[in-house]
N, C-alpha and C positions, 0 to 999 in steps of 0.2 A: 040536674048537674051531670047526669050520666051521658046525655047527648054530647055536650062539649068535650068530655074526656075521650069518648070514642072517636070523635073527629080529630082530636089532638093525636091520639095513638095512631090513627090512620095516616095522618099527615107525616108523623115521625117515621112510620114504616115506609111510606112512599119515598120520603127523602132518603132513607137508608138504602132502599132498592135502587133509586136513581144514582146514588153515589157509588153503589157496588157495580153498576153496569160497566163503567170504564175499566175498573179493576179486573172484572171477569173477561172483558174483551182482551185486555192486555195479557192476562194470564193464559186464557184458553184459546182465543181465536186469532191472536196476532201471530203472523208468520215469524218464525225464529230468524234471527239475523244469519246471513251466510257465514260459514266458518272462515276464519282467517286464512289467507292464502298460505299453502305449504311452501316451505323453501325449496327451491329447485334442487334436484338431486345433483350431487357432484358428478362432473363429467367422467365417463368410463375411460380409463386409460387403455388405449388401443396399442397393443404390442405387435410389432412386426414379427411375422413367423421367422423362427430361427433359420438362418441360412445354413443349408447343409454343405459341409465341406466337400468339394469336388472329389470324386473317387479317383484314386491313383494307386499305382504300385510303388512301394517303398523298398529301397535296398536295405536288406538286413545283413548280408554278407557280401564282401567284395574282396577278391584276391587277384593280385596281378593288375594288368591293364584292362580296365572296363570303362567304356566311354558312352556318353549319351549325346545324341544329336538333337539339338533344340530347334525351336521354330525358325530361327534365323539361319539354319543350315550348318552351324558350327558344331564340332564334336568337342565335348569337354569331359574331363575325368569325372567318374562317378565315385561316390563315397557312401558309407553307411548313413542312412537318413535321407539321401537324395531321393526325390520323387520322380517317377516316370508317369507322365500324363498321356492322354489320348493324342494320337498322331505323332508321338515321339518315338525315337528308335534307341536301342541300346545294343552294343556289340562287345564281345569278349575277345581279346587277342589270344594268341598261342600261349598256353600255359596259364590262362586266367579263368576265373570262375565267378559267378554271381548268383545270388538268391534274392528274390523279391517277394513281398507279400502284399495282398490286397485286402485290407480290413481283417476280418476274422474268417473269411471264406476261402481265399485261394492263395496258392504259392506258385512261383515260377522259378525253376532252377536251370541255369544256363551252363552248358559245357564250354570248354575252350573252343575258340573259332566259331562262335555262334552269333547270329544277328536276329533280333526280333523287333517288332513294332506293335504298338497298342492301337487296335482299330475301334474297340468299344469297351467300356468299363462302367457297369451299373451295379445296382444292388443285387440284380438277379442274373446278369450275363457278363461274362468276360470273353473278349474275342481278341486274339493276337495273330499276327502274321509272322511265320517263321521264314525269314529270308534265306538262311543257310545254317548248317550246323545241326546241333542236337539240343533239345530242351525238354524238360519234364514239367507237366502241369498237374497240380494237386488241388482237389476240392476237399476241404477238411470235413471230418465226420460231423453229422448233425446240421449241415448247411444245405439249404435249398438254392442251388446255384448251378448254372450251366456254363461250362468252360469249352470254348471252341478254338481250335488251332487250325489255321489255314497255311498251306505251303505255297510259297512264292514260286512262280514259273512252273506250276504243276496244278493238275486238276485233282486236288486232294484236300479233304476237310475231315478232321477228327473232332468228335463231340462227346463230351462227358456230361450227362444230365443229372448226376447224383454224386455223392461223395466217392472219391477214388483217386487214382493216380495213373498217368500214362506218359510214355516218352515218344516223341516224334523226332525223326531225322529228315533232313532235306539236303541233297547235294547241290541244289540250285539248278539242276539240269533235268528235272523231271522224275528223279528217283526218290521216293518217299517211303519210310518205314514207320510203323507204329507198334509199340509193345506196351501191353497193359499190365500194371502191377496189382491194382485193386480196382474193383468195379467193372463196368462194361462200357466200351467205347464204340461209337458208331463211326465207321470209316467209309467215306463216300469218295468215289472216283469214277469218271467216265460213266456216270449214271448208275453205277452198281453200289450197293450198300452191303457191308459185312459187319458183323458184330464181333469185336475183338475182346474176349473175356480175360479175366485175370489169369496170368500165366501164359498168354498167347501173344503172337505177333503176326503181322501181315505186311506185305510189300506192294507198292505201286511203282511200276516201271513206266518210262515215257510212253504216252499214248495207250496205256493198258489199264484195265480195271484192277481193283485190289485182288491180291491172291487170297485164297481161302485161308482163314486163320489157322495157324499151326502152333503147337506147344513150343515155348522157348527152349532151344536146345541147351543141354548141360555144358556144351563147349562151343567155342566160336571158331569158324574157319579162319586160319591165317597162314598163308604160304608165302615165303619170301625167297626170291631167287638170289641167294648169296653167291659171290664170286668163288670159283674153285680155288684160285690162288689167294692165300691170305696175305701175302706180301706183294705190294705193288709200288710202282714208281709214281703213278698219278696221284695228285692230291684231291681227286674228286671221284665219287662213287655214285653210280646210278642204281638206286634201290628200286626194284620192281617186286610186285607181289599181288596177292589176291585175298579178299575176305568176303564175308557174306554181304550181298547188296544191302545198302541202307546202313551199314556200319560206319563209324567214325574212325579215322586212322590218323595216327601221329607218327612221323618218322623223325627221330631225334628231337622230339618236342615241337615239331612244326606240323600243323594240321594239313593233311593231304585229302583231296576229294576223290574217292573212288567213283568209277563210272557205273553204268547200270548193271554190269556183270560183276562188279566188285574189284575190278583191276585198278591198281594205283601205281604210281612211280614218282620218285623225287631224287634230284641230285643232291648229294651230301658233300659238303666241303670237309676235307680231312687235313689233319696236321701231321707233321713229321713224327714218326714213331707209332706207338700203339693207339688205336682208336676203337672205342666200343660204340657201335651203331645200334640203336634201340628202335624197335617198331612195336607200336601198341595199337590194338583194335578194340573198340567198344561197340556192342550191339544195343539195339533198342530194348532188349530184355535185360540190359545192364550186366551182361556177361562180358568179361574182359579176357583178351588173349595177348600175350607178349612174346616177342622173339628178339634175340640180339646176337650180334656177331662181332668178334674182334678182327680188325683189319690193321695191318702194319704198313706204314708208308716209309719207304727207304729210297730217298732220292740221291744218296751218295753215289757218285760215279765209280764204276769198278776200277781197281788199280790197273795201271798200264802194264801189260804183260809183254815180255820180249822172248824171242825164240833164240836160244843159245846157238843153234846150228847156223843162223844167219851171221852171228858175230864170228864164229869160227871160220866160215867161208870167206868173210871179209879179211880176216887176218892172213889166211893162206894166200889170198890173191895179192896181198901187199908184200909178201916175201919173194 
């Protein structure tokens, strides 16, 4: 009986082994199914780079008549908040003043009777053309910025490569002056370069190189040829005088352009009675000098005078 039991046990074990083979294959040898596909990532939002606002000079102070020439060639009044962009011009009339700022870096201050235009304006460089008059360029402290001012009708370029302030004048006929208040300014003319340091000034005359920088004087030359006779019959007065070359002159509030030697003249209209004629000169060192004179206009004809001897002779002849 033992033999049949062993056969039975063997057969049962064989059946169990055979039955276990598929399970083992499924568990141990079968390749795992591929992972389910991952959902596609959401599209990345592409944001356009922020458009930088074009650099421009903005008016922060406007006094009197200040005008901007736009791209169409027309001149229009400027006001606080008006923007001055590249290739645009601005001018101040007699008795007028303007101040512009460019971001946090630069300032431009315009005296009366001045015209400038913007040639370049970037984060690192400002370049303007001074057509005539007098303007002050400022680079604020802590700013890495180059400010360059060119003079129209002259071979003169002033450059400030760090914080500081300087004033340039241009009579429009080749006479240019530069005075530095803060920092150091490189002045180029006729191939010669001079360094105008704080408290100094230099002059360029037509066809000449810059003068050697000199200390800004404590006073400004102003000599006016006033008439000897204070009372006159004419209602017009020719005012002649002389100042330091490169200075700006006003005669009765009207801007007058001195020549390369500083000579100037202007005819002033007078009214009947007492007139006060005022002359003012301002140098690039921001030194000012004034002179004035009272002139009386009397156009009343003198009374008709008679000679009593003539009447007496006439009476004797009639007797």
